[in-house]
N, C-alpha and C positions, 0 to 999 in steps of 0.2 A: 398395491404397488410398492415396491421397495424404495427406500430413500437413498439418494445419492450420497456416497461417502467418498470424499477426496482422499486418496491414499497418501498425499503429501501435505495433509492439513497441518501437521505439527511444524513442518518446514515453513509453510505459509504463515502460520501464526508467529513463528520466530522472526521471519522477515518483516512482518508488520510491526512487531515490537522493536526490531532494530531501527526501522524507519522512524518510528515515533521517538525513540531515544536520540537518534541523530537529529531530528527536528528540534528536540529540546537543547541539544548541544549547540546547534546553530543559533537558537534564540539566546542562549547563554553567551555565546561569542559576540553576538550583536550587542547585548547589554554591556559587555566588557568594552567594546569599541566606543559605545556611547559614554560610558563612564570616563574613559580616557579623554574623549573629546571634551567633555564637561570639565575635567581637571585641567586641560590645556586652556580652555576659556577662562577658568578661574585664575590660573597662573598668569595669563596675559592681563587680566584685570588687576591682579596684584602688582604686576610690573608697572602698569599705567599709574596706579595709585602711588607707588613709591616714586615714580618720576615726577608726578604732580607735587608730592610732598617735598621732593628734593628742591624744587624751584622755590618753595616758600620757606625752607629751613635755612638756618645760618650756614655760612660757608665752611665752618669748622666741621660740620657733619658730612661734607661732600665725600670724603674718603670712605666713611662708613656706608653712605648710600651707594657709592660705586661698588664696594665689595659685596654689599647685599644684593645689588642688581646683578652682579656677576654670578652670585650664588643662585638667584632666581632664574637667570638665563640658563644656567647649568641644569637646574631642575626642569625647565621648559624643554631643553634638548632631550633630557631623559624621557620626558612624557611623549615627545615626538617619536622617540625610539620605541617606547611602549605601544604607541598607536600603530606604528608600522608592524610591530610584532602581532598585535591584536588583529589587525586587518589580515595578516598572513594566516593566522589561525582561523579566522572567519572564512577566508577563501578555501582553506583546506577542509574545514567542516562542511562547507557548501558542496565541495566536490564529493565528499563522502556521502552527503545526502542525495546528491544526484545519482550516485552509484546505487545507493540503497533503494531509491525509487525505481531505478531501472530493473534491479533484481526483483523487486516486488511486482512490478508490472509484467515481467516475463512470467512469473509464477501465476499471476492473475489470468493471463492469456492461456497458460497451460491448464489452469483449473477450468476455465470456460470451455476449452476444447475437450477436456476429459468429460465434462458434464454433457456436452453435445454428443460425444461418442456413447456415453452411458444412455442417454435418451434414445439414440438410434437403436442401441442394443435392446433396450426395453420395448421399443416399438416392434422390432423383429421377433422378440419372444412372444409378445402379445399376438402378433399376426400368426405365428406358428401355433399358438394355443387355439386361436380362432379357426385356423385351417383344420386343425385336428378335430375340433368339435364339429365343424361343418362336414368333414369326412366321415365321422362317426354317424352323424345324422343321415347323411346320404346313404351310407352302408345299411343303417337300420331301415330306412325307407325302402331301399331296394330289396332287403330281406323280407320286409312286410309285404311288399308288392309281389315278390316271388311266392310267398306263402299264400297270399290271397289268390294269385293265379293258379297255384297248385290246388288250393281248396275249390276254386271254381271248376277246374278241370275234373276233379274227383266228383263234384256234384253234377256236372254235366254228363259224366260217364255213368253215374248212378241213375240219372234221369233217362239216359239212353237205354240202359239195361231194364229199367222199369217199363218201358214201352215195349 
């Protein structure tokens, strides 16, 4: 029996590869979001530490602490912007992953349908071969029966002539 060969196998493999690559991009985007979130927490901790140190330090350093806090808050705002951007990238990558999964799923269904059609065709061909073999056997059996009947007729005529 012949083996099923999917005619769009290269396209199928390409879509599988694209889906895996997109999954990796989503994982990378998730890592980036986590990294920015960790950076935000670290920056918040740093701001809290500076505020605690500010209370225990001499009043002459208050201006330096204030400018440093202003600088840290600016960095924190930048990190929040980075987080929003990283989340937007993550959402975009997830949408692309959903599309890649849908494309692959459509091709999987097409492949299954093509395989079912191929199996049906193989069954039809097998039935055709079996019908042909059965027809040949029947024809041979009829031919042998006709030969036997003819031989019997000849023998019975010979016997009739002998008497």
